[in-house]
C-alpha positions in Angstrom: 5.9 -19.7 -49.7 8.2 -19.1 -46.7 5.5 -17.1 -44.9 3.0 -20.0 -45.4 5.4 -22.5 -44.0 5.9 -20.4 -40.9 2.2 -20.0 -40.3 1.7 -23.7 -40.8 4.4 -24.6 -38.3 2.9 -22.2 -35.7 -0.6 -23.7 -36.2 0.9 -27.3 -35.9 2.6 -26.3 -32.7 -0.7 -25.0 -31.2 -2.5 -28.2 -32.3 0.2 -30.4 -30.7 -0.1 -28.6 -27.4 -3.9 -29.1 -27.4 -3.6 -32.8 -28.4 -1.0 -33.5 -25.7 -3.2 -31.9 -23.1 -1.3 -28.7 -22.9 -2.6 -25.1 -23.4 -1.5 -22.4 -25.7 0.6 -19.8 -23.9 -1.2 -16.8 -22.6 -0.3 -13.4 -23.9 2.3 -11.6 -21.6 0.8 -9.4 -18.9 1.4 -5.7 -18.9 4.9 -4.9 -17.5 4.8 -2.7 -14.4 7.6 -1.2 -12.3 8.0 -0.5 -8.6 10.5 1.3 -6.4 11.0 0.3 -2.8 12.7 3.0 -0.6 13.6 1.9 2.9 15.4 3.3 5.9 14.9 5.4 9.0 14.4 3.8 12.4 15.6 0.2 12.3 13.3 -0.9 15.0 10.5 -1.2 12.4 12.7 -3.7 10.4 12.3 -1.8 7.1 14.6 -4.1 5.1 13.1 -7.3 6.5 9.7 -6.1 5.5 10.8 -5.0 2.1 12.3 -8.5 1.7 8.9 -10.0 2.2 7.0 -7.9 -0.4 9.6 -7.0 -3.1 10.1 -10.6 -4.2 6.4 -11.2 -4.1 5.7 -8.2 -6.4 8.2 -9.7 -8.9 6.1 -12.8 -9.0 3.2 -10.6 -10.1 5.1 -9.4 -13.1 6.7 -6.2 -11.7 10.3 -5.1 -12.3 11.5 -4.0 -8.8 14.2 -1.6 -7.8 15.2 -1.3 -4.1 17.0 1.7 -2.6 17.9 2.5 1.0 18.5 6.2 0.3 16.1 9.0 -0.1 18.3 10.2 -3.0 16.3 7.7 -5.1 13.8 10.6 -5.3 16.2 13.1 -6.9 15.4 12.0 -10.5 11.8 13.2 -11.0 11.6 12.1 -14.6 12.5 8.5 -13.7 10.0 8.5 -10.8 7.2 9.5 -13.2 7.9 6.3 -15.3 7.1 4.1 -12.3 3.8 2.5 -11.5 4.4 2.2 -7.8 6.6 3.6 -5.0 6.7 1.8 -1.7 8.0 4.1 1.0 9.1 2.7 4.4 11.3 5.3 6.1 10.2 5.8 9.8 10.9 9.2 11.2 14.1 10.8 9.8 14.5 13.9 7.8 13.7 14.3 4.1 15.3 17.1 2.0 13.1 19.6 0.2 13.9 18.4 -3.3 13.5 14.7 -2.3 10.1 15.5 -0.8 8.9 17.7 -3.7 9.9 15.1 -6.3 8.1 12.3 -4.4 4.9 14.3 -4.1 5.1 15.4 -7.7 5.5 11.9 -8.9 2.4 10.7 -7.0 0.4 13.7 -8.2 1.3 12.7 -11.8 -0.3 9.3 -11.4 2.4 7.0 -9.8 0.9 4.9 -6.9 2.2 5.2 -3.3 1.9 2.4 -0.7 3.3 1.5 2.7 2.6 0.3 6.2 2.9 1.3 9.8 5.5 3.9 10.7 7.4 3.4 7.5 4.7 5.5 5.7 2.5 6.8 8.5 5.3 8.1 10.8 7.9 9.3 8.3 9.3 12.8 8.1 7.3 14.3 11.0 8.0 18.0 9.9 6.9 17.4 6.3 3.3 18.4 6.4 2.6 18.1 2.7 3.9 14.6 2.9 1.4 13.9 5.6 -1.3 15.4 3.5 -0.4 13.0 0.7 -0.4 9.9 3.0 -3.7 10.8 4.6 -2.7 10.4 8.3 0.0 10.6 10.9 0.9 8.4 13.9 0.6 10.1 17.3 0.5 7.2 19.8 0.4 3.5 20.5 -1.1 3.2 24.0 0.3 0.2 25.9 3.0 -0.6 23.3 2.7 -4.1 21.9 -0.7 -5.4 22.9 -3.5 -7.7 21.8 -6.2 -6.1 19.6 -8.7 -6.9 16.8 -9.1 -5.6 13.3 -12.5 -5.2 11.8 -13.3 -5.2 8.1 -15.7 -2.3 7.4 -15.8 -2.4 3.6 -16.1 -6.1 2.9 -16.9 -5.6 -0.8 -13.6 -3.8 -1.5 -11.1 -5.9 -3.4 -8.3 -5.1 -0.9 -10.2 -6.7 2.0 -12.8 -8.8 0.2 -13.3 -12.2 1.8 -11.5 -11.3 5.0 -13.1 -11.3 8.4 -12.2 -9.9 11.8 -8.7 -10.9 12.8 -6.4 -10.6 15.8 -3.0 -8.9 16.1 -0.4 -8.7 18.9 1.4 -5.6 17.9 1.3 -1.8 18.3 -2.3 -0.5 18.0 -1.8 2.8 16.2 -3.7 5.9 17.3 -3.5 8.3 14.3 -4.6 11.7 13.1 -6.5 10.8 9.9 -7.7 12.8 6.9 -11.5 12.7 6.8 -11.3 12.3 3.0 -9.8 8.8 3.1 -11.8 5.7 2.3 -11.5 3.4 5.4 -11.5 -0.3 4.8 -10.7 -1.7 8.2 -10.7 -0.3 11.8 -9.7 -1.2 15.3 -11.4 -0.2 18.6 -9.5 1.0 21.6 -10.6 -0.5 25.0 -9.3 2.3 27.1 -7.2 0.0 29.2 -4.0 2.0 28.6 -5.6 5.4 28.0 -9.1 5.5 29.6 -10.1 8.7 27.8 -10.1 6.9 24.4 -12.3 4.0 25.5 -14.4 3.0 22.6 -12.6 5.1 20.0 -12.8 3.5 16.5 -9.6 4.1 14.6 -8.8 3.4 10.9 -6.3 0.6 10.2 -6.5 0.4 6.4 -7.4 3.1 4.0 -7.0 4.3 0.4 -7.2 7.7 -1.2 -6.1 9.8 -4.1 -3.3 12.4 -4.1 -3.6 14.2 -7.5 -3.7 11.5 -10.0 -2.0 8.9 -7.8 -3.5 6.2 -5.7 -2.4 6.0 -2.1 -2.7 2.8 0.0 -1.9 2.7 3.8 -2.2 0.2 6.6 -1.0 0.7 10.2 -0.2 -3.0 10.5 3.4 -4.1 10.3 5.3 -2.9 13.3 7.9 -5.6 12.6 8.3 -8.2 9.8 6.8 -11.0 12.0 3.5 -9.1 12.0 3.1 -10.2 8.4 3.0 -13.8 9.5 -0.6 -13.1 10.2 -2.2 -14.1 6.9 -4.7 -11.3 6.7 -2.1 -8.6 7.4 0.1 -9.9 4.6 -2.8 -10.3 2.2 -4.0 -6.7 2.8 -0.6 -5.3 1.9 -0.2 -7.5 -1.2 -3.6 -6.4 -2.5 -2.9 -2.8 -1.5 0.3 -2.8 -3.5 -1.5 -4.0 -6.6 -4.4 -1.6 -6.1 -2.0 1.4 -5.7 -0.2 0.4 -8.9 -3.5 0.3 -10.8 -3.1 -3.5 -11.4 -6.5 -4.0 -9.6 -9.6 -2.2 -8.6 -11.0 1.3 -9.2 -10.2 4.8 -7.8 -11.9 5.4 -4.5 -15.0 7.6 -4.3 -14.7 11.1 -2.9 -15.1 10.8 0.8 -15.9 13.1 3.8 -16.7 11.4 7.1 -18.1 14.7 8.4 -20.6 15.2 5.6 -23.5 13.7 7.5 -23.0 16.3 10.2 -23.7 19.0 7.6 -26.9 17.7 6.3 -29.8 20.2 6.5 -27.4 23.1 7.2 -27.2 26.1 4.9 
């Protein structure tokens, strides 16, 4: 009898919501967790950038932890429980155990995401780390300059609906893994380095490292760069993709494959 009364009360509450113009509550979304680790060269404003994206990720249903120490990587078992690690630690040294644990966590299936030098110019002597990220900064000719970003995979969920946009920031020249899936590029004019006139350089990419998804964009020299709506949107979508909250794994890529056609 008591069970019937409870079921009736629940049904009545649902009917009341509908009659009053309300809607029955949606089932809770899957809970995900993210760790932001920031530090290194302060010129890239790592904390200010984290303060943009960490609260936003919480609005997407994530529990978020923030650390400004690489010692956050010392507990491998804890790292493996996460859905996403956002690393923003320009230059600086990383200790062997910290690096090994970070890489092991990503290989196990945890997502990795980041921007500009915080991910793409961190720990310059750690070559396995660079292998994981998929690229390494080597120059920004002219410093802060005007340049355009072109969307080259308009059907991908990270850049879908976005069109060419303009930045006034550092235009990163990078050494890039040919196995990354490139979503956006920039073209160098040669004004500041004539020998690279016309070079097309990846700006946004995604890849796998073991079982983990890796998202990177060279945008985001300072926090104000994310006032550009497209730059902010790309990072937000990239975080969700790396955490497996959206999209699919990238296909296997090799930009040099066309050069090998017909060869034995």
